[in-house]
N, C-alpha and C positions, 0 to 999 in steps of 0.2 A: 105078311106072306106076299111073295112076289113070284109069279109064275112066268113072266116074260118081260122084255124090255123093247120099247119101240125102237125100230130100225132107222138107220140114217135116211133111207128112201121115204119111210113114213114122215119123217121130219120135213124133208124137202117138199113133199106133197102137201103137207099141212101149211107150210109157208106160202106156197103158190096159191092154194085155195083161199086162205085167210086174207091175203093181201088184195085179192080180187074182190072180196066182200067188204074191204075197209072203207069207211066213210070218206068222202072226198077231202074233208078238212084234215083228217088224220093222215090220209095218204099224202097231202100236200106237206104236212108237218114232217113226215118221214123223209121226203125227197129234199127238203131244205136242210135237214139236220145231217151234217157230214158224219158226225159221231155215230148216229144210228145206222146210217147207210154202210159205213165201214164195219160196224159190228155185225150187221146182217150178212155181209160177204164172208167175214171170218167164221161166224157160226155155221154158215152153210158149207164151208170147207172142213169144219171140224167133224170128222167121222168117228163116232163112238162105238161103232160095231165091233172093232177089235177088242174093246174092253168089256164087251157084254158079259162074258163068262166071269170076269172079275167082280163086276157089279153084282150078278146073281149069286155068287158064292158068299155074299155078306147078308143075304136075306133068306129067311125060311121059306121053302117051297110047299110045305105041308100044313102049316098051322099059323095062327096069328091074324090079326086084322089085315085087310088089303093095304099094301104099301103103295105110296106114290111112285111114279115112274122115275127111277134114278137118273135117267138121261136128262129129264127135264130139270131136275134140281142141279145136276152138274152144270148144265148150260147156264143156269141162273147165276151160279157163282162166277163162271167165266165172264159173263156179261157185266156182272156186279163190278169186278175189277177193271174191265175195259172201260166202263163209264165213270170210273174213279170214285166209286162209293166206298167209304171207310167204315160204314156201320151196317151190319146185317139187318138190324131193326129198321133203319131208315130205308134200306133197299126194299125190304118186304113191304113197307108201307107204300113206297112208289110203285111197286110191282102190282099191288092190288088195284091201283087206280089208273094204270097206263096200259091200254090195249096193245099198243105196238110192242112194248116190252114183253107182254104175255105171249104175243105171236112169236117174237124172236126166241124165246126159251122153249116153245113148242107146246104150250098148253094155255087155254083161256081160263082155266081154274088153277092159278099158280100156287105152288107150295107156300105155306105160311112160315113164320119165324120158328116155330117149334120143329117143323120138318127140316128146315135148313140146319139147325143145330143137331138134330138127330142124325142127319146125313154125315156130318163131320165125326160125331161120336161113334157112329157105326163103322167107319172106315179107319178111323185112328185109335179105336178101342179105348176111347177116353171115357172115364167114369164121371158123369156130371154130379155125382153125390159124394165125390172124394172129399176128405177133410182137409181144410186149409188152416187148422189151428196148430199144426205142427211146423216147427221151423224147417225151412228148406235146407238143403245141403249146399251151404255157402261157405266160401273162404271169408275169413275176416278181412276187413279193410287192410289192404297191403300198406306197410309203413315204408316199404322201399319206393323211392322216386325214380321212375324210369324216364328217359328222355323221349320227346316226340319222335315218332318213326322208329323207336327202338322196340324190338320184340321182347316179350316176356318168356324167358327160357325156363319154363316150369316143367320140364320133362328130362328124362335121362336116356342114355343109349340103351339101357335095359328095357325101357318102355317100348321103344321102336323095334328093338330086337324081338320082344315077345309078340308084338302085332305082326311083324314079318313072318314069324314062325306060324302064327294062327291062320294067316291068309296065303301061306305059300302055295297051297294047292287050290286056291280059289275061295269063293264065298258061298259055295252051295250050302254049307252047314250054318250059314247066318241068315237064312231066308225066313226064320221065325220072328224077326224084328218087326216092330209095330208099323214101321213106315213102309214095309214091303209092298203092300197092295197099291198105295198111291204111287210108289216108284214104278211099279209095273204098268199102271195106267199112263203115267207120264211117258214111259218108253213106247208103248204101243200106239198111242194116239198123237204124239208130238214128235218124238225122236225118230221113230222108224219112218213115218211119212217124209220127214225132212231128208232122211237118207235116200228114200225112194225118188224124191224130187231132184236128187243130185246136189243138195245144198251142204251135205256133210260127206267128206272123203273118208271112208272107213279105215284107210291106212294112212291118214294124215297126221297133223300136229294137234294135240289136245293139251290143254292147260288147266291148272287148278289153283284155286286161291280162296281164302276166307275173308269175311267181313263181319264187323260187329253189328249185332241187332240189339239196340238198347230197348229195355222194357221200362214203361213208365209206372214204376211201382217203388214203394219204400222197402229197401232190402232189410230193414229192422222190423217190419210188420207194424200193425196197428194194435194197441192195447184193447182187449175186450174183457168184461168181467167173467169171472169163473166161479159160480156159486159153490162148486164142489169143495174147493179148498180155500175159498174166501181170498183168492189171489187173482191177479190179472194174468190172462193168457195173451198170446199174440196171434193176430189173424194175418196170413200172408196171401196177398193176391197173386203172387207169382211163386208158389211153393217149389216149382221145379226148375227155377232160374238160379244162377249163381254169378259170382263176381269174375270178371275178366278184365284184361287190358286192351283198350283201344289205342293202338299205336298211331293211328291217323289223327286223332284229336289229342292224344297224350294224356288220357284220363282213365281211371278205373270205372267200370260201369256194370250194372246189373243187367243180365239178359242172356243172350245165346250167341252162337257163332254160326253165320250163314256161310256154307262152303259150296262152291260149285266147280264142276268140270265142264269146260266149254270148248267150242270149236270156232275158229275164225275163218270164214270164207273170204279170202282176199279178193277174188275176182268180182264177187257181188257186194263186197264191203258189208257183210252182216256177221253178227255174232250169235251163236246159238248155244244154250245150255244143254248138255247132254246127261248130266247127273246133278241132282241137288240134294243136300242134306242140312240138317240143323242140329248142332252139337251144343253142349254146355259151354258157356262163355270161357270157362277155365280150361277147356281141352285145347291143347295146342294144335295148330294146323299140321304140324309134322305127323302127329298121331292120326289125325283125320285123313290125311293123304293116303295112307296105306289102306285103311279100311274102305274109303271111298273109291279108290282105284280098283280094288278087288270086287266091290259091289257093282260099280259101273260096268266092268267087263263081264260080270256074271249075268247082268241084265241085258247086255248087248253083245252076245257071242259073235256077231258078224264083224264087230269093230275090232281091228287089230292095229293099234296106234304104232306108227314108226317112232315118233317122238312125243314126250310129254314134258311140258315146262312148268317150273315152279320157282317161286322167289327164294331168297336166302333163308327164310324161316324153315324151309324143308331141307336144308343142307345137313343131312344125316346120312352116314355110311350105310345104314340098313335100308334106307330108301333107294339108294343107288343099287344095292344088291337085289332088292325085291323087283325093281323095274327091269334090270338086266336079265333077271331070271325069267321075266315075262317077254323077253326079246323086245323090250322098249328101250330106246336110247333116251336116258334122262338129261334134260337141259335145265340145270339148277344153278342159281346164282351162288357165289361163294359168300359165306357168312364171315365177314371181316372182323366183327366184334368177337365172335366166338373163337376164331383161329388166331387172332392177335397179329394178323400180317395182312397188308394190303396187296402183296404180290405173292400168290400161293405157289409160284414156280421158283421163288428165291432159293429154296433148298435144293434145287436140281441144277447142277452146273451145266452150262452149255444150252439152257433152254430160256428163251426170252419170256417176257410177261404175257404174250399171247399164246404161250404153250408150244412154240415152234423151235426146233433145234436151230442153233446158229453154227455156221461153218467157221474154219480158221480165219477166213477173211472177213468175218463179221456179216455175211449174207444170210438171210433166212433161207433154210433148206426148203425144198419143194415137196409137198405131200404127194405121194404116188400110190395110193391105195391103202386098203385095210384088210388084214388077214383075219377072218372070223374064227378060224381054227386055233391059231396061236394068240388071238386077241391082241394083235399088235398093229400100229400104224407105221408105214414105211415112209422114209423122207429121202430124197436124192439130192445130189449136188446141183445147185442152180446153174453152174456153167455147163455141165453136160445136158441139162434139161433145156438149155437155150434161153434161160431167164436173164442171164447177164452175158455180155460179150467178152469180158476180160476179167481175169482173177489173178491178183498178185501172189497167191499161194498155190497155183496150179502145179508147181514143180514139187512142192513139199507135201501135197495131198496125195490121195490114193492114185497109184499108177494105172488102175483099172480103166478101160474105155468106157465102162458102165458108170464110173464115178463113185465117190464115196456114198455109202448108205448108212443111215441111222434109223433104228426102230425104237419106238417107245411102246412099252408094254402096259396094258391095262392093270395088271396085278401090282404095278409099282404104286399106283394111286388111282383107285376106281373113280374118284371124284374129278380128277384132272385129265387123265388120259382114257382115250376110248375112240370110238368111231368119229365122234365130234368133240375134239379137245376143247376144254374150257377157254373161253375168251377168243377162240379162233374166229374168223370172219363168218364161217358157216354157222358157228354157235350163236354169234350176235344176230345174224339174220333170223335164225329160227326163234330165238328168245323174244323177238319182237311180238310174236304171237300171244305171249302171256298176258298182255294188257287187255285182251278180250274178256278175261274173268273179272277184271275191275269194272268194266263197262256192264257186264251182266249183273254184278252185285248192285251197282248203282240203279239199273233199270228195275230190279225187283224191290229194292228198298225205297226208291224215290219215284220213279215213273209209275209203278203199279202199287205204290202206297203201303207196302208192308210195314214200314216204319211209322206210318200214320194210323194203322188200324187199332192201335192201342189194345192189343190182345196180349194178355199176360201168360197164357197157357201155351206150352211148348208144342203140343200136338196140333192146335189151331193155327199157330204160326207156320208150322210145317205145311199143313193143308193149304193155306193160302200162298205159300211160297211155290208150291207145285202149280197152282191155278195161274200164278204170275208167270212161271216158266212157260206154260201152255200158250198163254197170250203172246209171249215173246216169239214163239215159233209161228203163231198165226200172223204176227206182224211181218215176219220174214217172207212168209208165203205170199202175202199181199204185195210186198215190195217187189218180189221177183215176177209176179204176174203183170206188173205195170212196165217192166223193163223190157 
């Protein structure tokens, strides 16, 4: 039973009062330890008040034994990853014996191991008594040998079309997903404050990408005796993981696919995750892109991206259609292996490999605006636009003083033509933002140790992925406060 949750003001007052009472030796240790000092600054900035209603909704207000303050347990998890602990048990043992850590989480009576696990189960609806004797939904080991950096194309156009239709009108109908509560917490205590601080431009460039999360488990399970039928059963430590292809390492792996949508602040040189999700390893990023974009926009109604960048794995016509329907300009790399051509413009006469029409004299024509109604890009004569001083074909070209005009229409090929044509200089400049997603994946997996936690359960991995994302935002706030 939980009737109330401590406020952020209560927490700050607790910090101030307890540090004044701290023994001299402990206070000296705190001042010399840079990790503890930086953690204290970050936790003071982490305001959990906007998430109070979400916390309360997961506890009974009328019956049951009194529950521990969820704000304290939540700060404990944030501090755990911040100090690079990879075991909840080791963290709880350290917490019991360290007064400074107890002060930082907001309670001199810290929650124990069972309380930490109960907190995760409560918010991720994870059943601690679920059976692990049944084989997980795994693909058999693939016989096909893929090349390193090659994507596993295990989806069809029909798959992306059905997802496009499902999320055409948004993700409001998808709010019953298990991860929704933690996604809302991440949005209101990390993403929204970063928007308020001016670190995220709500109408800027956002990018999405996935990365492999390997699970340290035997995909074939371990044999255990089964007295019922005198045969052996198999116990699986990761029953909800499956087999996927890690294109970076060039290996098949057991685990999940970590997917993020992120924003790169070029002025301050920071990368911020705005949406995080964890899918099965066998789920292709092209499928995750549609559902993640819809959920991201549903959670953040104030964000209206102008551009969204994705790599060649998301080169699907239905993704282009979906993003254009949302009034977002897709910046997606061309999948050369799937198309069988290195130059996508080869089929269009008079257009060079950068997507620009070429005039009779061989000059690139000059872009002169985009017509949103007709969905067409206009190009004009370079001589009339003053980009060249002389043209050998000026007598054979258009006699109009305005000069020759060529229009490319989006309907010709939605992937290549549009407000930002594929491989144009503007396209290349915007596409550079996409690398922020790779850096975010690296920070979650390595800097904040998700890869090292050795957790097999999908829901627990998702929980710690969100905690890592919150820490990344706290790091950005700290960096900006020093600049």
